[in-house]
C-alpha positions as CSV (number, residue, x, y, z in Angstrom):
1,M,82.9,95.6,137.1
2,T,82.7,91.9,137.4
3,D,85.6,89.6,136.5
4,M,83.7,88.4,133.4
5,L,83.3,92.0,132.2
6,R,86.9,92.8,132.9
7,A,88.0,89.8,130.9
8,L,85.7,90.8,128.0
9,A,87.1,94.3,128.0
10,T,90.6,93.1,128.0
11,T,89.8,90.8,125.1
12,L,88.2,93.5,123.1
13,L,91.1,95.9,123.7
14,L,93.7,93.3,122.5
15,A,91.6,92.5,119.5
16,A,91.4,96.2,118.6
17,S,95.1,96.8,118.9
18,P,97.0,96.8,115.6
19,L,99.9,95.1,117.4
20,A,97.9,92.3,119.0
21,G,98.8,88.6,118.6
22,P,100.6,87.5,115.4
23,A,100.6,91.1,114.1
24,A,102.7,92.2,117.1
25,A,105.1,89.3,116.5
26,D,105.4,90.3,112.9
27,E,106.2,93.9,113.8
28,R,108.8,92.7,116.4
29,A,110.4,90.5,113.8
30,Y,110.5,93.4,111.3
31,D,111.9,95.8,114.0
32,A,114.6,93.3,114.8
33,A,115.5,92.8,111.2
34,L,115.7,96.6,110.6
35,T,118.0,97.0,113.6
36,D,120.2,94.2,112.3
37,F,120.2,95.7,108.8
38,R,121.2,99.1,110.1
39,K,124.1,97.7,112.0
40,L,125.3,95.8,109.0
41,H,124.9,98.8,106.7
42,R,126.9,101.1,108.9
43,A,129.6,98.5,109.6
44,E,130.1,97.6,105.9
45,V,130.2,101.2,104.7
46,R,132.8,102.0,107.3
47,R,134.9,98.8,106.7
48,A,134.9,99.2,102.9
49,G,135.7,102.9,102.7
50,I,132.5,103.8,101.0
51,A,132.1,107.6,101.0
52,G,128.3,107.8,101.1
53,S,125.2,105.7,101.1
54,S,121.5,106.1,101.5
55,F,118.7,103.6,102.4
56,Y,115.0,103.8,102.3
57,F,112.3,101.2,103.1
58,V,108.8,101.9,101.8
59,R,105.7,100.1,103.2
60,D,102.1,100.8,101.9
61,G,103.3,103.8,100.0
62,R,105.1,105.4,103.0
63,I,108.7,105.8,103.9
64,V,109.1,103.9,107.2
65,A,112.9,103.9,107.4
66,A,115.5,106.3,106.1
67,D,119.2,106.4,106.6
68,H,121.9,108.7,105.1
69,L,125.5,107.8,105.9
70,G,128.8,109.5,105.1
71,E,129.5,112.1,102.6
72,Q,128.2,113.0,99.1
73,D,131.5,114.9,98.5
74,A,134.4,113.3,100.3
75,E,136.8,116.1,99.4
76,A,134.6,119.0,100.5
77,H,133.1,116.9,103.4
78,V,129.5,117.6,102.3
79,P,127.3,115.1,104.2
80,V,124.7,112.9,102.6
81,D,121.2,113.9,103.3
82,A,117.7,113.5,101.9
83,A,118.4,115.9,99.1
84,T,121.5,114.1,97.9
85,I,121.2,113.1,94.2
86,Y,122.6,109.7,93.2
87,H,123.0,108.2,89.8
88,W,120.7,105.2,89.4
89,A,122.4,103.7,86.3
90,S,120.6,100.6,85.0
91,I,117.6,101.1,87.2
92,T,116.7,103.6,84.4
93,K,115.9,100.5,82.3
94,T,112.8,99.9,84.4
95,M,111.5,103.3,83.3
96,T,112.3,102.5,79.7
97,G,110.3,99.4,80.0
98,I,107.4,101.3,81.5
99,A,107.5,103.8,78.6
100,I,107.3,100.8,76.1
101,M,104.3,99.4,78.0
102,Q,102.6,102.9,77.9
103,L,103.0,103.0,74.1
104,R,101.7,99.4,74.0
105,D,98.6,100.3,76.1
106,R,98.0,103.3,73.8
107,G,97.9,100.9,70.8
108,L,101.1,102.2,69.2
109,L,103.0,98.9,69.3
110,S,102.9,95.2,70.2
111,L,105.6,93.6,72.4
112,D,105.9,90.9,69.7
113,D,106.6,93.4,66.9
114,P,110.0,93.1,65.2
115,I,112.4,95.8,66.3
116,V,113.4,96.5,62.7
117,R,109.9,97.8,62.1
118,Y,110.8,100.8,64.3
119,V,114.6,100.8,64.0
120,P,115.3,99.5,60.5
121,E,119.0,100.2,60.8
122,L,119.3,97.0,62.9
123,A,118.8,94.9,59.8
124,Q,122.5,95.6,59.1
125,V,123.5,93.5,62.2
126,H,125.3,90.3,61.3
127,N,123.0,87.5,62.4
128,P,124.5,84.0,61.9
129,F,121.3,82.5,63.3
130,G,118.7,83.7,60.7
131,D,116.5,86.7,60.2
132,T,117.2,89.8,62.3
133,G,113.7,90.8,61.5
134,A,112.5,88.1,63.9
135,I,113.9,89.9,66.9
136,T,111.1,91.3,69.0
137,L,110.6,94.2,71.5
138,R,109.8,91.5,74.1
139,Q,113.1,89.8,73.6
140,L,114.9,93.2,74.0
141,M,113.0,93.9,77.2
142,S,113.9,90.4,78.6
143,H,117.6,90.5,77.4
144,S,117.1,87.5,75.2
145,A,117.7,89.1,71.8
146,G,121.4,88.1,71.5
147,F,123.1,91.4,71.6
148,R,126.4,92.0,73.4
149,S,126.5,93.5,77.0
150,G,128.6,96.7,76.7
151,T,127.2,99.6,74.7
152,W,130.5,101.0,73.6
153,P,133.2,98.5,74.5
154,W,136.0,100.3,72.7
155,R,136.5,103.2,75.0
156,D,140.1,103.2,76.3
157,Q,141.2,106.8,76.5
158,E,140.3,109.5,79.0
159,W,139.6,112.0,76.2
160,Q,136.9,109.8,74.7
161,P,133.3,110.6,75.4
162,F,131.9,108.7,78.5
163,E,129.3,107.1,76.2
164,P,128.4,107.7,72.5
165,R,126.7,111.0,72.1
166,S,124.6,110.4,69.1
167,W,122.6,107.6,67.5
168,A,124.7,108.0,64.3
169,Q,127.7,106.7,66.2
170,L,126.0,103.5,67.2
171,A,124.3,103.1,63.8
172,A,127.7,103.3,62.1
173,M,128.8,100.3,64.1
174,L,125.8,98.1,63.3
175,P,127.4,96.4,60.2
176,Y,130.3,95.4,62.5
177,T,127.9,94.0,65.2
178,E,126.9,90.4,65.5
179,L,124.4,88.5,67.5
180,L,126.0,86.2,70.1
181,F,123.2,83.6,70.3
182,R,119.9,82.7,68.7
183,P,117.3,85.2,69.8
184,G,114.8,83.9,72.4
185,T,116.9,80.9,73.4
186,R,118.7,82.2,76.4
187,F,119.4,85.3,78.6
188,G,122.2,87.7,77.8
189,Y,122.2,91.1,79.6
190,S,122.5,93.7,76.9
191,N,122.8,97.5,77.3
192,P,122.6,98.1,73.5
193,G,119.3,96.3,73.5
194,I,117.8,98.9,75.8
195,V,119.3,101.7,73.7
196,Y,117.3,100.3,70.8
197,L,114.2,100.4,72.8
198,G,115.0,104.1,73.6
199,Q,115.0,104.7,69.8
200,V,111.5,103.1,69.6
201,I,110.2,105.5,72.3
202,E,111.7,108.5,70.5
203,R,110.4,107.6,67.1
204,L,106.9,106.7,68.1
205,S,106.5,109.7,70.5
206,G,108.3,112.3,68.4
207,E,110.1,113.4,71.6
208,D,113.6,112.9,73.0
209,F,113.7,110.0,75.5
210,E,114.3,112.4,78.4
211,V,111.4,114.6,77.5
212,Y,109.0,111.7,77.1
213,V,109.9,110.1,80.4
214,D,109.8,113.4,82.2
215,K,106.2,114.1,80.9
216,N,104.9,110.6,81.2
217,I,106.6,109.2,84.4
218,L,108.6,111.7,86.4
219,R,106.1,114.6,86.5
220,P,103.0,112.5,87.1
221,L,104.7,110.8,90.1
222,G,105.9,114.1,91.5
223,M,109.6,113.3,91.0
224,H,110.5,117.0,90.5
225,A,114.2,116.7,91.6
226,S,114.8,113.8,89.1
227,Y,116.4,114.3,85.7
228,F,118.7,112.7,83.1
229,D,122.4,113.2,82.6
230,R,124.0,116.6,83.3
231,T,122.7,118.3,86.5
232,P,120.7,121.5,86.2
233,P,122.5,124.4,88.0
234,H,119.9,124.7,90.8
235,L,120.5,121.1,91.8
236,L,124.3,121.0,91.5
237,R,124.9,121.5,95.2
238,H,123.0,118.3,95.9
239,R,124.7,116.1,93.3
240,A,126.8,113.3,94.8
241,R,130.3,112.8,93.5
242,S,131.4,109.2,93.0
243,Y,134.4,107.1,93.7
244,Y,136.2,103.8,93.1
245,I,138.3,101.8,95.6
246,R,141.5,101.0,93.8
247,D,144.4,99.2,95.5
248,G,142.9,100.0,98.8
249,K,142.5,103.8,98.1
250,R,139.5,105.8,97.2
251,V,139.8,107.7,93.9
252,A,137.4,110.1,92.3
253,A,135.4,109.1,89.2
254,P,134.4,111.7,86.6
255,F,131.8,114.1,87.9
256,D,128.3,114.6,86.5
257,V,128.8,112.6,83.3
258,D,126.6,112.5,80.2
259,T,125.3,109.1,79.1
260,G,124.6,110.5,75.6
261,V,122.5,108.2,73.3
262,T,122.6,105.5,76.0
263,V,120.4,107.6,78.3
264,S,117.5,105.0,78.1
265,N,120.0,102.4,79.4
266,G,121.3,104.3,82.4
267,G,120.9,108.1,82.6
268,L,118.6,108.6,85.6
269,N,119.7,110.8,88.6
270,A,117.4,111.3,91.6
271,P,117.3,111.8,95.3
272,L,115.9,109.1,97.6
273,P,112.5,110.8,98.3
274,D,111.8,110.9,94.6
275,M,112.7,107.3,94.2
276,A,110.4,106.4,97.1
277,K,107.6,107.9,95.0
278,Y,108.6,105.6,92.2
279,V,108.6,102.6,94.6
280,A,105.1,103.6,95.9
281,F,103.9,103.7,92.3
282,L,105.3,100.3,91.4
283,L,103.8,98.7,94.5
284,G,100.4,100.3,93.9
285,S,98.1,102.0,96.3
286,P,94.3,101.8,96.3
287,A,94.4,105.4,97.7
288,R,96.2,106.6,94.6
289,P,94.1,105.5,91.6
290,E,95.8,108.3,89.6
291,Y,98.8,106.0,89.3
292,D,96.9,104.3,86.5
293,L,97.5,107.4,84.5
294,V,101.2,106.4,84.4
295,L,100.6,102.6,83.9
296,K,97.7,100.4,84.9
297,R,98.3,97.7,87.5
298,A,97.7,94.8,85.1
299,S,100.6,96.1,82.8
300,I,103.0,96.4,85.8
301,E,102.2,92.9,86.9
302,E,102.7,91.8,83.3
303,M,106.2,93.2,83.5
304,W,106.9,91.0,86.6
305,Q,106.0,87.7,84.8
306,P,109.1,85.6,84.1
307,Q,110.1,85.5,80.5
308,I,113.4,83.6,80.6
309,A,115.8,82.1,83.1
310,A,118.6,84.5,84.0
311,G,120.5,82.3,86.5
312,D,123.8,82.6,84.6
313,D,123.8,86.4,85.5
314,F,125.2,87.3,88.9
315,T,124.9,91.1,88.4
316,Q,121.1,91.5,88.8
317,G,118.3,91.0,91.3
318,R,119.4,88.7,94.2
319,M,122.4,87.5,92.1
320,V,121.5,83.8,92.3
321,E,121.0,80.8,90.0
322,T,117.2,81.1,90.4
323,T,116.9,84.6,89.0
324,Q,114.5,85.1,86.1
325,A,114.1,88.0,83.7
326,G,110.8,89.6,83.3
327,L,110.1,92.6,81.1
328,S,112.7,95.2,82.3
329,F,112.6,93.7,85.8
330,F,114.2,90.7,87.5
331,I,112.2,88.2,89.6
332,D,113.3,85.8,92.3
333,Q,111.8,83.7,95.1
334,G,113.3,84.1,98.6
335,K,112.1,82.5,101.9
336,G,108.4,82.8,101.2
337,V,108.8,86.1,99.4
338,R,108.7,87.0,95.7
339,F,111.3,89.7,94.9
340,V,111.1,92.0,92.0
341,G,113.8,94.5,91.2
342,H,116.8,95.8,89.3
343,N,120.4,96.8,90.1
344,G,122.6,99.5,88.7
345,D,126.2,100.4,88.5
346,Q,128.0,103.0,86.5
347,N,130.8,105.5,87.1
348,G,131.4,104.6,90.7
349,F,127.8,104.5,91.7
350,R,125.9,101.4,92.8
351,A,122.1,101.3,93.2
352,Y,119.6,98.7,94.2
353,L,115.8,98.6,93.8
354,S,114.1,95.6,95.5
355,L,110.4,95.1,95.9
356,C,108.4,92.4,97.7
357,P,105.0,93.1,96.2
358,E,102.9,90.7,98.3
359,Q,104.2,92.5,101.4
360,R,103.5,95.9,99.8
361,A,107.1,96.9,100.6
362,G,110.4,97.7,98.9
363,S,113.9,99.0,99.6
364,L,116.2,101.5,97.9
365,L,119.9,101.5,98.4
366,A,122.4,103.9,96.8
367,F,126.2,104.1,97.1
368,N,128.5,106.7,95.7
369,T,131.5,104.4,95.9
370,E,132.2,101.1,94.0
371,T,134.5,98.9,96.0
372,R,135.1,96.5,93.2
373,G,134.1,96.3,89.5
374,V,131.0,94.2,88.9
375,R,131.8,90.6,87.9
376,N,129.4,88.2,86.4
377,D,130.2,85.3,88.8
378,P,129.0,84.3,92.3
379,S,131.8,86.4,93.9
380,N,129.8,89.5,93.0
381,R,127.6,88.7,96.0
382,S,130.6,89.2,98.3
383,T,131.3,92.9,97.7
384,A,130.2,95.3,100.5
385,E,127.5,96.8,98.3
386,S,126.1,93.4,97.5
387,R,126.2,92.1,101.1
388,I,124.2,95.2,102.2
389,A,121.7,94.9,99.4
390,L,121.1,91.2,100.0
391,A,120.5,91.9,103.7
392,T,117.4,93.9,102.8
393,D,115.8,90.5,102.0
394,R,115.4,89.9,105.7
395,L,113.1,92.9,106.1
396,C,110.6,91.5,103.6
397,E,111.0,88.0,105.0
398,A,110.1,89.3,108.5
399,L,107.0,90.9,107.1
400,A,106.1,87.6,105.4
401,R,106.2,85.5,108.5
402,P,103.0,83.4,109.0
């Protein structure tokens, strides 16, 4: 073979290699970022006394990194594994939003419909700013309707239910509820607002929220080990217990709680492999056109369009001043990367869903220990859970390198 032919063969081989040139540099950057993240994840979990944590990174619909650290039950010393079921808390809200979009796409509602059309009891709310009938589903989905944050802020005794068990309990309090700001003028994270959307889903579908979401989201995506509230007996051995760090000591939170009527706000439980299927669906895959049976791409992208600035909230997304609220998701711009996601915290669990759609990638993080209560101020970024979650940004940034 002549020198010219050898040079040509070498050139063709390098061109054919998936790791040639810039692509190889990108992969090396990603591998280095993943190595750094894993070191940080392990060090922070150990330092903070977190009992158990899991991490998945999904690219092009595939799980490309999976870590399970510590114990799902610190008393019985049961290790975390792929079957461990975490509570995903407010990440449930993204499924509630998808259910509303499904009903919209089926012609059953408009996002700009007044909420009182479907939940007329809300007309009893005290609104010093005008007509409560002007509050829309879109405003509830973007947390700009003016309702308070806590669903049931009066719980102060251990014997009281974890959350209100029936709609009647919340409805009875509506005449004693007031709007905190003029709807549509600013952001104010509201759990009750999402509960009201859950009522819309139930009343239009004629099914309990849990039944509707199981039929229309969980089953079509193959999330067969996912469920709401109390754990079915055949999955109990996989259910993670949860903990708080209080005065430097780890204490147990109530086990396997029932979120009652607030299920649409934060009732989801699932293992990481099931949640990876959810991430794959959100990111989209040309090889999986059946995803459109759950929600078409255009509607998902619509949910990711900014609706209102949410920079005053340091509990969601990347927890920075530039965060914006979409429709049941939060949006932010990193170093050349658009991030879309939602965070969750309840009963000692912390959870993070973060997508970088242009890189066709996303991360999942779950913890069964809360090291400090969530605070709506910049210090929320300094907890161990937040530091780990924010470190996943670098994985997407490595993939976005020019």
